[in-house]
C-alpha positions as CSV (number, residue, x, y, z in Angstrom):
1,X,-22.2,4.6,42.3
2,X,-20.1,1.4,42.8
3,X,-19.8,0.7,39.1
4,X,-20.2,2.6,35.8
5,X,-23.7,1.4,35.1
6,X,-26.9,3.2,36.2
7,X,-27.5,0.9,39.1
8,X,-25.9,-0.3,42.4
9,X,-24.7,-3.9,42.3
10,X,-27.5,-5.1,44.5
11,X,-30.0,-3.7,42.0
12,X,-28.3,-4.5,38.8
13,X,-29.8,-7.8,37.7
14,X,-33.4,-6.6,38.4
15,X,-33.1,-3.1,37.1
16,X,-31.1,-3.7,33.9
17,X,-34.1,-5.5,32.5
18,X,-36.2,-2.3,32.9
19,X,-33.9,-0.3,30.6
20,X,-32.7,-2.9,28.1
21,X,-35.5,-4.5,26.1
22,X,-35.0,-8.2,25.5
23,X,-32.0,-8.3,27.8
24,X,-32.2,-12.1,28.3
25,X,-32.6,-12.7,24.6
26,X,-29.2,-11.0,24.1
27,X,-27.6,-13.9,26.0
28,X,-29.5,-16.4,24.0
29,X,-28.1,-14.9,20.8
30,X,-24.6,-14.8,22.2
31,X,-24.6,-18.5,23.0
32,X,-26.2,-19.3,19.7
33,X,-23.3,-17.5,17.9
34,X,-20.8,-19.5,20.0
35,X,-22.5,-22.8,19.2
36,X,-22.7,-22.0,15.6
37,X,-19.1,-20.8,15.2
38,X,-17.7,-23.9,16.9
39,X,-20.3,-26.3,15.5
40,X,-17.7,-28.5,13.8
41,X,-15.9,-29.1,17.1
42,X,-18.7,-30.1,19.6
43,X,-16.3,-31.8,22.0
44,X,-14.1,-28.7,22.3
45,X,-13.4,-27.2,25.7
46,X,-13.2,-23.4,25.9
47,X,-11.0,-20.9,27.7
48,X,-13.2,-17.9,28.2
49,X,-12.6,-14.3,29.2
50,X,-15.6,-12.2,30.4
51,X,-14.4,-8.6,30.6
52,X,-16.8,-6.1,32.2
53,X,-18.4,-9.2,33.7
54,X,-20.8,-7.4,36.0
55,X,-22.5,-9.8,38.4
56,X,-21.3,-12.9,36.5
57,X,-24.5,-13.8,34.7
58,X,-22.7,-14.8,31.5
59,X,-20.3,-17.1,33.3
60,X,-23.1,-18.8,35.2
61,X,-24.8,-19.7,31.9
62,X,-21.5,-20.5,30.2
63,X,-20.8,-23.3,32.7
64,X,-24.3,-24.7,32.0
65,X,-24.0,-24.6,28.2
66,X,-20.3,-25.0,27.3
67,X,-17.4,-27.2,28.3
68,X,-15.2,-24.7,30.2
69,X,-11.5,-25.4,30.7
70,X,-10.8,-21.9,32.1
71,X,-12.9,-18.9,33.0
72,X,-11.5,-15.5,33.8
73,X,-13.9,-12.7,34.9
74,X,-12.7,-9.1,34.9
75,X,-14.5,-6.0,36.1
76,X,-13.3,-2.6,37.4
77,X,-15.8,-2.7,40.2
78,X,-14.8,-4.7,43.3
79,X,-18.5,-4.9,44.4
80,X,-19.5,-6.4,41.0
81,X,-16.7,-8.9,41.3
82,X,-17.8,-9.8,44.8
83,X,-21.4,-10.5,43.5
84,X,-20.0,-12.6,40.7
85,X,-17.9,-14.6,43.1
86,X,-21.0,-15.3,45.2
87,X,-22.8,-16.6,42.1
88,X,-19.8,-18.7,41.1
89,X,-18.5,-19.9,44.4
90,X,-18.5,-23.5,43.4
91,X,-16.6,-22.9,40.2
92,X,-12.9,-22.6,39.7
93,X,-12.9,-19.1,38.2
94,X,-10.2,-16.4,38.2
95,X,-11.4,-12.9,39.2
96,X,-9.5,-9.7,38.4
97,X,-10.5,-6.2,39.3
98,X,-9.5,-4.5,36.0
99,X,-11.2,-3.1,33.0
100,X,-10.7,-4.0,29.4
101,X,-8.4,-1.1,28.9
102,X,-5.9,-2.8,31.3
103,X,-6.0,-6.4,30.1
104,X,-2.6,-7.9,29.6
105,X,-3.3,-11.4,28.1
106,X,-1.7,-12.7,24.9
107,X,-3.2,-15.5,22.7
108,X,-4.9,-17.1,25.7
109,X,-8.7,-17.4,25.1
110,X,-11.0,-19.1,22.6
111,X,-13.8,-16.7,23.5
112,X,-13.7,-13.1,24.8
113,X,-17.0,-11.4,25.7
114,X,-17.7,-7.9,26.7
115,X,-21.4,-7.4,27.5
116,X,-22.6,-3.8,27.9
117,X,-19.3,-2.6,29.1
118,X,-17.2,-0.7,26.5
119,X,-19.6,2.1,25.8
120,X,-18.4,3.9,28.9
121,X,-15.0,4.5,27.3
122,X,-14.0,7.5,25.2
123,X,-12.8,6.8,21.7
124,X,-9.1,6.4,22.6
125,X,-9.9,4.1,25.6
126,X,-12.3,2.1,23.6
127,X,-9.7,1.4,20.9
128,X,-7.3,0.3,23.5
129,X,-9.9,-2.0,25.1
130,X,-10.8,-3.7,21.8
131,X,-7.1,-4.1,21.0
132,X,-6.5,-5.8,24.3
133,X,-9.4,-8.2,23.7
134,X,-7.9,-8.9,20.3
135,X,-4.5,-9.7,21.8
136,X,-6.2,-11.9,24.5
137,X,-7.8,-14.1,21.9
138,X,-6.1,-17.1,20.4
139,X,-5.8,-17.1,16.6
140,X,-9.1,-18.3,15.3
141,X,-10.9,-17.2,18.5
142,X,-14.1,-15.2,18.6
143,X,-14.8,-11.8,20.3
144,X,-18.4,-11.2,21.1
145,X,-19.8,-8.0,22.6
146,X,-22.9,-5.9,23.0
147,X,-23.2,-2.2,23.5
148,X,-25.5,0.8,23.5
149,X,-25.1,2.0,19.9
150,X,-25.8,5.5,18.4
151,X,-28.3,6.2,15.7
152,X,-27.0,7.8,12.5
153,X,-28.9,11.0,12.9
154,X,-30.1,13.5,15.6
155,X,-33.7,12.6,14.7
156,X,-32.9,8.9,15.1
157,X,-31.3,9.6,18.5
158,X,-34.4,11.5,19.7
159,X,-36.7,8.7,18.6
160,X,-34.8,5.9,20.2
161,X,-34.4,7.7,23.5
162,X,-38.2,8.3,23.6
163,X,-38.8,4.6,22.8
164,X,-36.4,3.5,25.6
165,X,-38.2,5.9,28.0
166,X,-41.6,4.4,27.0
167,X,-40.2,0.9,27.6
168,X,-39.0,1.9,31.0
169,X,-42.3,3.4,32.0
170,X,-44.1,0.2,30.9
171,X,-41.5,-1.8,32.9
172,X,-42.3,0.1,36.1
173,X,-39.9,3.0,36.2
174,X,-41.2,6.5,36.9
175,X,-40.9,9.6,34.8
176,X,-37.9,11.0,36.6
177,X,-36.0,7.8,36.4
178,X,-36.4,7.4,32.6
179,X,-35.5,11.0,32.0
180,X,-32.4,10.7,34.2
181,X,-31.4,7.6,32.2
182,X,-31.7,9.4,28.9
183,X,-29.6,12.3,30.2
184,X,-26.7,9.9,30.5
185,X,-26.4,9.7,26.7
186,X,-23.0,11.1,25.6
187,X,-22.3,12.2,29.2
188,X,-21.8,8.9,31.1
189,X,-21.7,6.6,28.1
190,X,-20.5,7.3,24.6
191,X,-22.1,5.2,21.9
192,X,-20.8,4.6,18.4
193,X,-23.0,3.8,15.5
194,X,-22.9,0.4,13.9
195,X,-20.6,1.4,11.0
196,X,-18.1,2.8,13.5
197,X,-18.1,-0.4,15.4
198,X,-17.5,-2.5,12.4
199,X,-14.8,-0.1,11.2
200,X,-13.0,-0.3,14.6
201,X,-13.0,-4.1,14.5
202,X,-11.6,-4.2,11.0
203,X,-9.0,-1.6,11.9
204,X,-7.9,-3.7,14.9
205,X,-7.1,-6.6,12.7
206,X,-10.1,-9.0,12.9
207,X,-10.6,-11.1,9.8
208,X,-14.4,-11.1,10.2
209,X,-16.6,-8.4,11.8
210,X,-20.4,-8.7,11.8
211,X,-23.5,-7.5,13.6
212,X,-25.6,-10.4,15.0
213,X,-28.2,-8.5,17.1
214,X,-29.9,-5.1,17.2
215,X,-32.9,-4.1,19.2
216,X,-33.8,-0.5,20.4
217,X,-30.4,0.9,21.3
218,X,-28.5,-2.3,21.8
219,X,-26.3,-4.0,19.2
220,X,-24.3,-7.2,19.3
221,X,-21.2,-7.8,17.3
222,X,-18.8,-10.7,16.8
223,X,-15.4,-10.7,15.3
224,X,-12.9,-13.5,14.5
225,X,-9.2,-13.2,14.9
226,X,-7.4,-14.5,11.8
227,X,-5.3,-17.7,12.0
228,X,-3.8,-17.4,8.5
229,X,-2.4,-14.9,6.1
230,X,-2.2,-14.8,2.3
231,X,1.1,-15.4,0.6
232,X,0.7,-15.0,-3.2
233,X,-1.9,-17.6,-4.1
234,X,-1.6,-19.6,-0.9
235,X,-2.9,-19.5,2.6
236,X,-0.4,-19.8,5.4
237,X,-1.7,-21.0,8.8
238,X,0.0,-20.3,12.0
239,X,-0.4,-21.0,15.7
240,X,0.9,-19.3,18.9
241,X,3.5,-21.2,20.9
242,X,3.5,-20.2,24.6
243,X,7.0,-21.6,25.1
244,X,8.4,-19.6,22.2
245,X,6.2,-16.6,23.1
246,X,5.6,-16.1,19.4
247,X,4.0,-17.5,16.3
248,X,5.0,-20.7,14.5
249,X,4.1,-21.3,10.9
250,X,1.9,-24.4,10.9
251,X,1.1,-25.4,7.3
252,X,0.3,-24.0,3.9
253,X,-2.8,-24.4,1.8
254,X,-2.4,-24.1,-1.9
255,X,0.8,-23.1,-3.7
256,X,2.7,-19.9,-4.1
257,X,5.6,-18.7,-6.3
258,X,6.5,-16.2,-3.5
259,X,6.5,-17.5,0.0
260,X,6.3,-14.4,2.3
261,X,7.4,-14.8,5.9
262,X,6.2,-11.7,7.9
263,X,8.2,-10.3,10.8
264,X,5.1,-10.3,13.0
265,X,1.5,-11.6,13.0
266,X,-1.0,-9.8,15.1
267,X,1.9,-7.7,16.3
268,X,3.7,-10.7,17.7
269,X,6.9,-12.2,16.4
270,X,7.0,-15.1,13.9
271,X,9.7,-17.3,15.4
272,X,9.8,-20.5,13.3
273,X,7.9,-23.5,12.0
274,X,5.8,-25.9,14.0
275,X,5.8,-28.4,11.0
276,X,8.0,-27.5,8.0
277,X,7.4,-30.7,6.0
278,X,4.4,-29.3,4.2
279,X,6.1,-26.2,2.9
280,X,8.9,-27.4,0.6
281,X,6.7,-28.5,-2.3
282,X,4.3,-25.6,-2.0
283,X,6.4,-22.5,-1.9
284,X,7.8,-22.4,-5.5
285,X,11.0,-20.6,-6.3
286,X,11.1,-17.5,-4.1
287,X,11.1,-16.7,-0.4
288,X,10.6,-13.1,0.8
289,X,11.6,-11.8,4.3
290,X,12.8,-8.5,5.4
291,X,16.5,-7.9,5.8
292,X,16.1,-7.1,9.5
293,X,14.0,-10.1,10.3
294,X,15.0,-11.3,13.8
295,X,14.5,-15.0,13.3
296,X,15.2,-15.8,9.7
297,X,17.8,-15.0,7.0
298,X,18.3,-15.8,3.4
299,X,21.7,-16.7,2.0
300,X,21.7,-17.3,-1.8
301,X,17.9,-18.1,-1.7
302,X,18.4,-20.7,1.1
303,X,16.4,-20.1,4.3
304,X,18.2,-20.3,7.7
305,X,17.5,-19.3,11.2
306,X,18.9,-15.9,12.0
307,X,21.7,-17.4,14.1
308,X,22.5,-19.8,11.2
309,X,22.2,-23.0,13.2
310,X,19.0,-24.2,11.4
311,X,18.8,-24.8,7.6
312,X,15.1,-24.7,6.7
313,X,14.6,-24.6,3.0
314,X,16.8,-25.0,-0.1
315,X,14.5,-23.5,-2.7
316,X,13.6,-25.0,-6.1
317,X,14.9,-21.8,-7.6
318,X,18.4,-23.0,-7.2
319,X,19.6,-25.0,-10.1
320,X,23.3,-25.4,-9.0
321,X,25.0,-28.7,-9.3
322,X,27.1,-28.0,-6.2
323,X,26.2,-26.8,-2.7
324,X,28.1,-26.4,0.6
325,X,26.1,-26.1,3.8
326,X,27.6,-23.1,5.5
327,X,29.6,-23.5,8.7
328,X,27.6,-22.9,11.8
329,X,24.6,-25.0,10.8
330,X,23.8,-27.6,13.4
331,X,20.5,-29.0,12.1
332,X,19.1,-29.6,8.6
333,X,15.3,-29.5,8.8
334,X,12.7,-31.9,7.3
335,X,12.4,-31.8,3.5
336,X,15.0,-29.0,3.3
337,X,16.6,-30.4,0.0
338,X,13.8,-32.8,-1.0
339,X,13.7,-33.3,-4.8
340,X,16.6,-31.0,-5.6
341,X,17.4,-32.9,-8.7
342,X,20.0,-30.5,-10.1
343,X,22.4,-31.2,-7.2
344,X,25.3,-33.5,-8.0
345,X,27.7,-32.7,-5.2
346,X,27.0,-31.5,-1.7
347,X,29.1,-30.8,1.4
348,X,27.4,-31.0,4.8
349,X,29.9,-29.0,6.8
350,X,31.5,-29.9,10.1
351,X,29.2,-28.9,13.0
352,X,26.0,-30.4,11.6
353,X,24.6,-32.8,14.2
354,X,21.2,-33.8,13.0
355,X,19.5,-34.2,9.6
356,X,15.8,-34.7,9.7
357,X,13.3,-36.8,7.8
358,X,13.2,-36.5,4.0
359,X,15.8,-33.7,4.1
360,X,17.6,-35.2,1.0
361,X,14.9,-37.5,-0.3
362,X,14.6,-37.8,-4.1
363,X,17.9,-36.1,-4.7
364,X,18.6,-38.8,-7.2
365,X,21.5,-37.2,-9.1
366,X,23.9,-36.8,-6.2
367,X,27.3,-38.3,-7.1
368,X,29.3,-37.2,-4.1
369,X,28.5,-36.1,-0.6
370,X,30.6,-35.1,2.4
371,X,29.2,-36.0,5.8
372,X,30.8,-34.4,8.9
373,X,32.4,-36.2,11.8
374,X,30.0,-34.2,14.0
375,X,26.9,-36.0,12.6
376,X,24.9,-37.7,15.4
377,X,21.5,-38.6,13.9
378,X,20.0,-39.2,10.5
379,X,16.2,-39.3,10.7
380,X,13.5,-41.4,8.9
381,X,14.1,-41.6,5.1
382,X,16.4,-38.6,5.1
383,X,18.3,-40.1,2.2
384,X,15.4,-41.9,0.5
385,X,15.8,-42.4,-3.3
386,X,19.1,-40.6,-2.9
387,X,22.1,-40.6,-5.2
388,X,23.4,-42.4,-8.3
389,X,24.3,-46.0,-8.5
390,X,27.9,-45.0,-8.0
391,X,27.3,-42.7,-5.0
392,X,30.5,-41.8,-3.1
393,X,30.3,-40.8,0.6
394,X,33.2,-38.9,2.1
395,X,33.0,-39.0,5.8
396,X,35.1,-36.8,8.1
397,X,35.3,-39.4,10.9
398,X,36.6,-42.9,11.6
399,X,34.7,-46.2,11.0
400,X,34.1,-46.3,14.7
401,X,32.5,-42.9,14.7
402,X,30.4,-43.9,11.7
403,X,29.0,-46.8,13.7
404,X,27.8,-44.4,16.4
405,X,25.6,-42.3,14.0
406,X,22.0,-43.1,14.7
407,X,20.5,-43.9,11.3
408,X,16.7,-44.3,11.3
409,X,15.0,-46.6,8.8
410,X,15.2,-45.6,5.1
411,X,18.8,-44.5,4.6
412,X,20.3,-47.5,3.0
413,X,21.4,-45.6,-0.1
414,X,24.0,-43.8,2.0
415,X,24.7,-46.6,4.4
416,X,25.5,-49.0,1.6
417,X,27.5,-46.6,-0.6
418,X,31.2,-46.5,-1.0
419,X,32.4,-44.7,2.1
420,X,35.7,-42.9,2.4
421,X,36.6,-42.5,6.0
422,X,38.7,-39.7,7.6
423,X,38.2,-37.6,4.6
424,X,39.3,-33.9,4.7
425,X,36.7,-31.2,4.3
426,X,36.5,-30.6,0.5
427,X,38.0,-27.6,-1.2
428,X,36.5,-25.3,-3.9
429,X,38.5,-24.6,-7.1
430,X,38.5,-21.4,-9.0
431,X,35.5,-22.3,-11.0
432,X,33.4,-23.1,-7.9
433,X,33.7,-26.9,-8.2
434,X,33.9,-29.0,-5.1
435,X,37.1,-31.0,-4.8
436,X,36.5,-34.1,-2.7
437,X,39.6,-35.7,-1.1
438,X,40.4,-39.0,0.5
439,X,42.8,-39.2,3.4
440,X,46.4,-38.8,2.4
């Protein structure tokens, strides 16, 4: 044989319809699932992986019914791939001679399909194949597959095999052919029952696992890869970033008193935020990360990047009047201190270069602030509704350096304050109070 099915490549498309009842209807159902799942985004273009693609029938139809941005076809049979290439010669497809057990994609496809291909694997290989399909999907993507499935009892097995034999006879096969096909059960292919399929999908990590088709021995399943996780009473959404080769936290829905940042999602590192602005007002008083997290750290309930160069979130839990940004910080992220109304005095240490939008907005009780000579950019409304009427700004640089700072709109509270140039970095007294100094 030139593939693991019961037929040579040249016979496959004709003969498969003689052993699988309603074979073409399976494809109708698959495309109906895809259309339904993506019904809210009718203009979407799809990146698609067809693993165990056979002669390429799914891809031919996919190009007719979907807007395809990328199509990858994989099959362990070179002859099957050759047949698929002939069918799709006018399409810009990628062909790879590998099986699902050897897939090496990460967060790449909106749709992964495996039609009548995984039941040739033993249990260990099947789990690996399903996991590889899971990894290949983008978060929120859908995995759709059909397989020969096992009945729940020996009696059920005997009945379904006899029914398939009868179907084959009526379709034009002879007695020897249908018996030979039945003899392949648990010898050349190894079916799981429906419950085992759903259990495997849930074990792999899919958020949704359902059966959408069953006829004779064939069952169709779909499973959705999660694009969010639960943190307390909130839902945290994430997206995969190819440049970062990891997940970025995108936005949060609802509010939580305990904002949990996992080390990994879908076994891939969580490396940062794609848009942090939405998080500050929704995460309450507590942030939880593991001590050995590779990308984040907490210092006195303030969230930083692991290397200390990014200050992300100063939590509402902190009710201190004084805060000194640690040395080593280069950037203060959007909304980091927003609405921290307990603060009265703050030191932004030397080394900080950029402070992003709304980072200190609505910190209305600030009386004194030290700004470093290293400061290069103050973003949109960073100091919006900031400080008391008698706000004092202590700046580590000269008036000429101050003029070179790029202040975006909405920072007049700081720009128009009483500015003390060439100020030394403040000291801390024995009680923890910040001692601001003017130049001697």
